[in-house]
C-alpha positions in Angstrom: 12.8 -12.1 -21.3 14.3 -11.8 -17.8 13.1 -14.3 -15.2 12.3 -12.0 -12.3 13.1 -12.7 -8.6 10.5 -11.1 -6.5 10.4 -10.2 -2.8 7.3 -9.0 -1.0 8.2 -7.4 2.3 5.5 -6.9 4.9 6.8 -4.0 6.9 4.8 -4.6 10.0 5.7 -5.9 13.5 3.5 -8.8 14.3 3.9 -8.4 18.1 3.3 -4.7 17.8 0.1 -5.2 15.8 -1.1 -8.2 17.7 -0.5 -6.6 21.0 -2.6 -3.5 20.4 -5.1 -2.8 23.2 -8.5 -4.1 22.1 -10.3 -1.5 24.2 -9.0 1.2 22.0 -10.6 1.2 18.5 -8.1 3.5 16.8 -4.8 2.8 15.2 -5.0 -1.0 15.2 -6.2 -3.8 12.9 -9.4 -5.5 13.8 -9.5 -9.0 15.3 -10.7 -11.8 13.0 -13.8 -12.0 15.2 -14.5 -8.3 14.7 -14.2 -8.6 11.0 -16.6 -11.5 10.9 -19.1 -9.6 13.0 -18.8 -6.3 11.0 -18.8 -8.1 7.6 -21.3 -10.8 8.2 -21.9 -13.0 6.2 -18.4 -12.5 4.7 -15.6 -14.5 6.4 -17.9 -17.1 7.9 -15.7 -19.7 6.5 -13.2 -18.5 9.1 -15.5 -18.9 12.1 -14.2 -22.1 13.6 -11.9 -21.1 16.5 -10.2 -24.5 16.5 -8.9 -23.8 13.0 -8.7 -20.0 12.8 -7.3 -17.7 15.4 -10.0 -15.2 16.1 -7.5 -12.5 17.3 -5.6 -9.8 15.4 -3.1 -12.5 14.5 -5.9 -14.3 12.7 -6.9 -11.2 10.8 -3.3 -10.7 9.6 -3.0 -14.3 8.5 -6.4 -15.1 7.1 -7.6 -11.8 5.7 -4.7 -9.3 5.3 -2.0 -11.6 3.8 -4.6 -13.5 1.8 -5.4 -10.2 0.0 -2.0 -10.5 -1.7 -2.2 -14.2 -2.7 -3.4 -13.5 -6.2 -0.3 -11.4 -7.0 2.1 -13.9 -5.3 0.6 -16.8 -7.2 0.7 -14.9 -10.6 4.3 -14.0 -9.9 5.1 -17.6 -9.2 3.5 -18.7 -12.4 5.1 -16.1 -14.6 8.6 -16.3 -13.2 8.7 -20.0 -12.5 10.0 -19.3 -9.0 8.3 -18.9 -5.7 8.0 -15.4 -4.4 9.9 -14.6 -1.2 7.6 -13.2 1.5 9.1 -11.7 4.6 7.5 -10.1 7.6 9.6 -7.4 9.2 9.1 -8.6 12.8 7.8 -12.1 13.4 5.8 -13.5 16.3 8.9 -14.2 18.3 10.2 -10.6 18.0 12.9 -11.4 15.4 13.6 -8.5 13.1 14.4 -9.2 9.5 15.8 -5.9 8.2 15.4 -4.9 4.6 19.2 -5.0 4.2 21.7 -6.1 1.6 21.6 -9.8 2.6 17.8 -9.9 2.2 18.0 -8.1 -1.2 20.7 -10.4 -2.6 19.5 -11.9 -5.9 16.2 -9.9 -5.9 15.4 -7.6 -8.8 11.7 -6.8 -8.0 10.8 -5.5 -4.6 7.3 -4.8 -3.3 7.3 -3.1 0.2 3.8 -3.5 1.7 3.9 -0.8 4.4 0.7 -1.8 6.2 2.4 -1.0 9.5 0.5 1.0 12.1 2.3 4.3 13.1 1.7 3.2 16.7 4.3 0.4 16.3 7.1 2.8 15.2 8.5 0.9 12.2 11.3 2.9 10.6 14.0 2.2 8.1 17.5 2.0 9.6 20.5 3.6 8.1 21.8 0.3 6.8 18.4 -0.4 5.2 18.4 3.0 3.4 22.0 2.3 2.2 21.0 -1.1 1.0 18.1 0.4 -0.9 20.3 3.0 -2.5 22.7 0.2 -3.6 19.7 -1.8 -4.9 18.4 1.2 -6.9 21.9 1.7 -8.4 21.2 -1.3 -10.7 19.3 -0.3 -13.9 17.3 -3.5 -14.0 16.0 -3.2 -10.4 12.5 -2.0 -9.5 11.0 -1.1 -6.2 7.4 -0.3 -5.2 7.1 1.4 -1.8 3.5 1.1 -0.8 1.9 2.7 2.2 -1.9 2.7 2.9 -4.0 5.6 4.2 -3.4 8.0 7.1 -6.9 8.9 8.4 -7.9 11.2 11.2 -4.5 12.8 12.2 -5.6 16.3 13.1 -3.4 17.5 16.0 -3.8 21.2 15.3 -7.5 21.2 15.9 -9.5 21.5 19.1 -11.3 18.4 20.3 -14.7 19.4 18.9 -13.1 20.5 15.6 -11.2 17.2 15.4 -14.3 15.2 16.0 -16.3 17.0 13.3 -13.4 16.7 10.8 -13.0 13.0 11.5 -16.8 12.5 11.0 -16.6 14.3 7.7 -13.7 12.0 6.6 -15.6 8.9 7.9 -18.7 9.8 6.0 -16.7 10.4 2.8 -15.1 7.0 2.6 -18.2 5.3 4.1 -16.4 2.2 5.5 -18.0 1.5 8.8 -15.1 -0.8 9.8 -12.6 2.1 9.9 -12.2 4.0 13.2 -11.9 7.8 13.4 -8.1 7.6 13.3 -6.1 4.9 11.5 -2.6 5.7 10.5 -0.5 3.3 8.3 2.8 3.4 6.5 5.4 4.7 8.9 8.1 2.4 7.4 7.3 3.6 3.9 7.5 7.2 4.9 10.8 6.7 6.7 12.3 4.8 3.8 11.3 7.4 1.2 12.5 10.2 3.5 15.8 8.4 3.9 16.2 8.3 0.1 15.7 12.0 0.0 12.2 11.7 -1.6 9.7 12.3 1.2 6.1 11.3 0.5 3.1 11.4 2.9 0.1 9.1 2.4 -2.6 11.6 3.3 -6.3 10.9 3.9 -8.6 8.1 2.8 -10.3 9.1 -0.3 -13.2 7.2 -2.0 -12.4 6.5 -5.7 -14.9 7.0 -8.4 -16.8 4.1 -10.1 -18.5 3.7 -13.4 -22.3 3.1 -13.8 -21.7 -0.7 -13.9 -19.8 -0.6 -10.6 -16.3 -1.0 -12.1 -13.5 1.4 -11.2 -13.3 4.6 -13.2 -10.4 4.8 -15.6 -7.1 6.2 -14.3 -5.6 9.3 -15.7 -2.2 8.0 -16.8 0.7 10.1 -18.1 1.6 7.7 -21.0 4.6 9.8 -22.0 6.2 9.2 -18.6 5.6 5.4 -18.6 9.2 4.5 -19.6 8.9 0.9 -18.4 5.5 0.2 -20.0 4.0 -0.6 -16.6 0.6 0.9 -17.5 0.4 -0.7 -21.0 -3.2 -2.1 -21.1 -4.0 -0.9 -17.6 -7.2 1.0 -17.6 -8.0 1.2 -13.9 -6.8 0.4 -10.5 -9.3 -0.6 -7.8 -12.2 0.7 -5.6 -10.7 0.3 -2.1 -12.9 2.9 -0.3 -10.1 4.8 1.4 -7.1 5.5 -0.8 -4.4 8.1 -0.1 -3.2 11.2 -1.8 0.5 10.5 -2.3 1.7 13.9 -1.3 5.2 14.8 -2.5 7.2 16.9 -0.1 10.5 18.8 -0.5 12.9 17.2 -3.0 10.2 14.6 -3.9 8.4 17.3 -5.9 11.4 17.3 -8.2 12.6 13.7 -7.9 9.2 12.0 -8.3 6.7 12.5 -11.1 3.0 11.6 -11.0 2.5 8.6 -13.3 -1.2 8.1 -12.6 -4.2 9.7 -10.9 -7.5 8.4 -9.8 -10.8 10.2 -9.8 -12.5 11.0 -6.5 -16.1 9.8 -6.3 -18.2 13.0 -7.0 -21.2 11.4 -5.2 -19.3 10.8 -2.0 -20.0 13.1 1.0 -17.7 16.1 1.0 -14.1 15.8 2.0 -11.8 18.9 2.5 -9.3 17.6 0.0 -12.0 17.2 -2.7 -13.2 20.8 -2.4 -10.8 21.9 -5.2 -9.5 18.5 -6.5 -11.3 15.9 -8.6 -8.4 13.5 -8.6 -5.7 12.2 -6.3 -2.1 11.2 -7.1 -2.2 7.4 -7.0 1.1 6.3 -8.6 4.5 8.1 -8.4 7.7 7.3 -10.3 11.3 8.4 -9.9 12.6 10.6 -12.6 15.3 9.1 -14.8 18.1 11.0 -13.1 17.1 10.0 -9.6 18.4 6.4 -9.6 19.7 4.0 -12.2 16.9 1.7 -11.3 13.2 2.6 -10.8 11.4 3.6 -7.7 7.6 3.8 -7.6 5.1 4.7 -4.8 1.6 3.4 -4.7 -1.1 2.3 -2.3 -0.7 -1.2 -0.8 -4.0 -2.2 -2.4 -2.6 -2.0 -5.9 -1.3 -5.5 -5.1 -4.5 -6.7 -3.6 -7.3 -8.6 -5.3 -10.2 -7.7 -2.9 -11.4 -4.3 -4.1 -12.3 -4.7 -7.8 -10.5 -4.0 -11.0 -8.6 -7.3 -10.8 -8.3 -7.9 -14.5 -6.6 -4.5 -15.0 -4.5 -5.0 -11.9 -3.3 -8.4 -13.3 -2.2 -6.6 -16.4 -0.2 -4.2 -14.3 1.3 -7.1 -12.3 2.2 -8.9 -15.5 3.9 -5.8 -17.0 6.0 -5.5 -13.8 7.0 -9.1 -13.9 7.6 -9.3 -17.6 9.3 -5.9 -18.1 12.3 -6.2 -20.4 15.8 -6.2 -18.8 17.7 -3.0 -18.6 21.5 -2.6 -18.4 
């Protein structure tokens, strides 16, 4: 069994996210204080301002990054090595590009593209070249993970846009989400640079079972060449998950490995008028790269939205996949 070397790359700019104007509710993370207020009594253990920064920085450190702790810890235990975690732009403005030097010695890469479109994160030519070289190795695996893109409706009039944003807001039902919140610019640019453009459209509410657990995924078992979905019955119930829309050459180069059901009891959403599922996990076709490229939502690596036992099975399959040469 190969001992995997894992890199989790948070593709955000901390100064760009932290410096968002607080008087604008759209296209930014909340502050830690806002999260405590909206979610009370959740997060009250983070209420002491002498220990926990109550700004957006505090939200990133104490809520956002903490969501991925369970995966990072499992990876450390299963591999016997610490996981490398890198933020694209740190507090001091230093950029760590996803280049050949950063990828040296890594065989499993998780790109958490939780970056606001507003901050303009985009893969550079050297990063795209490094990713192509990385994927030229059969044993290498990459997950590129955007989150949702909610409320982007430039073609509509003001009144039409407001009504559509209200419909989307009522569908997902999360009162902490503003009318427009767009994430995943780095993921989009990286996938487009690889010639496989994908857009993370909408914020769809996934279906749940009667006991409150996530509904089973619809997996294409015959396409699961790495066995990543072996024993994986469901994903999670994050209330706003994207349709991973394949564009152009991606319709040929990427296949749909798993779909999730849309909650039929949710208020109507335009996408759900003629669809009962959304494409939740994409995989590169065998002739696209020697290695494997997958596209999923960021929350597939989070432990805060249910389905954790099944997600841990997925994480284990990723980390314990057999070597390929």
